[in-house]
C-alpha positions in Angstrom: 0.0 0.0 0.0 1.6 3.3 -1.0 -0.4 5.7 1.0 -2.3 6.0 4.3 -6.1 5.5 4.1 -8.2 6.4 7.1 -11.1 4.0 7.7 -13.6 4.9 10.4 -15.6 2.0 11.7 -18.8 2.9 13.5 -22.1 1.1 14.3 -23.7 2.8 11.3 -21.1 1.8 8.7 -19.9 -1.5 10.1 -21.0 -3.8 7.3 -19.8 -1.5 4.5 -16.4 -0.9 6.2 -15.8 -4.6 6.8 -16.6 -5.4 3.1 -14.1 -2.7 2.1 -11.4 -4.1 4.3 -11.7 -7.6 2.9 -12.0 -6.4 -0.7 -9.1 -6.2 -3.2 -8.5 -2.5 -2.2 -5.8 -3.5 0.3 -4.3 -6.5 -1.5 -0.8 -5.2 -1.2 -1.0 -3.9 2.4 1.6 -5.3 4.8 0.3 -3.8 8.0 -2.4 -1.6 9.4 -2.8 0.5 12.4 -5.7 1.5 14.5 -6.7 3.7 17.4 -9.7 3.2 19.7 -11.9 6.0 21.0 -14.2 5.3 23.9 -17.1 7.4 25.1 -19.1 6.7 28.2 -22.5 8.4 28.7 -24.3 8.6 32.0 -27.9 7.4 32.6 -29.1 11.0 33.0 -29.9 13.3 30.1 -27.6 16.0 31.3 -24.7 13.7 32.2 -21.7 14.9 30.3 -20.0 12.1 28.3 -16.5 11.0 29.2 -14.3 10.3 26.2 -10.7 9.2 25.7 -8.7 7.4 23.1 -5.5 5.5 22.5 -2.4 7.5 23.1 -0.8 6.2 19.9 -1.8 3.9 17.0 -1.4 0.1 17.4 0.3 -1.5 14.3 -0.7 -5.0 13.2 1.2 -6.9 10.5 -0.8 -8.5 7.7 -0.1 -11.7 5.8 0.8 -11.2 2.1 -2.0 -11.3 -0.4 -5.7 -10.6 0.1 -6.9 -9.9 3.6 -9.3 -12.7 4.3 -9.2 -12.6 8.1 -7.0 -11.3 10.9 -6.7 -14.1 13.4 -6.6 -13.5 16.3 -7.1 -9.8 16.8 -8.2 -8.6 20.1 -8.7 -4.9 20.4 -8.2 -3.6 23.9 -9.8 -0.5 25.3 -7.2 2.2 26.0 -6.5 2.8 29.7 -9.1 4.8 31.5 -8.0 8.3 32.6 -7.4 8.0 36.3 -9.2 11.2 37.1 -12.4 9.9 35.4 -12.6 6.4 36.9 -15.1 7.5 39.7 -17.3 9.3 37.2 -17.4 6.3 34.8 -18.1 3.9 37.6 -21.0 6.2 38.8 -22.4 6.2 35.3 -22.2 2.4 35.0 -23.8 1.9 38.4 -26.6 4.4 37.7 -28.0 2.2 34.8 -30.9 0.0 36.0 -30.3 -3.8 35.6 -31.6 -5.3 32.4 
């Protein structure tokens, strides 16, 4: 792959993005990198979301040829900001049980 292509995976575009990744578009790619952004919203309407992301991209090598699967790939959440742990825990605990 000669250039950098940003691909943003969201709940809304998940199916299209996965199709794009496994298409011939990236047949010559030797690696990819990703960052993870997390947002936690409280149960209350006025609760301000807490957001944070990876401090730097994570690079993953790819096998040569077409990308058919990346096995195994576990994506870890970035470390929670220490000054926001209590707020996030309060948000999680405020949700009623399912």
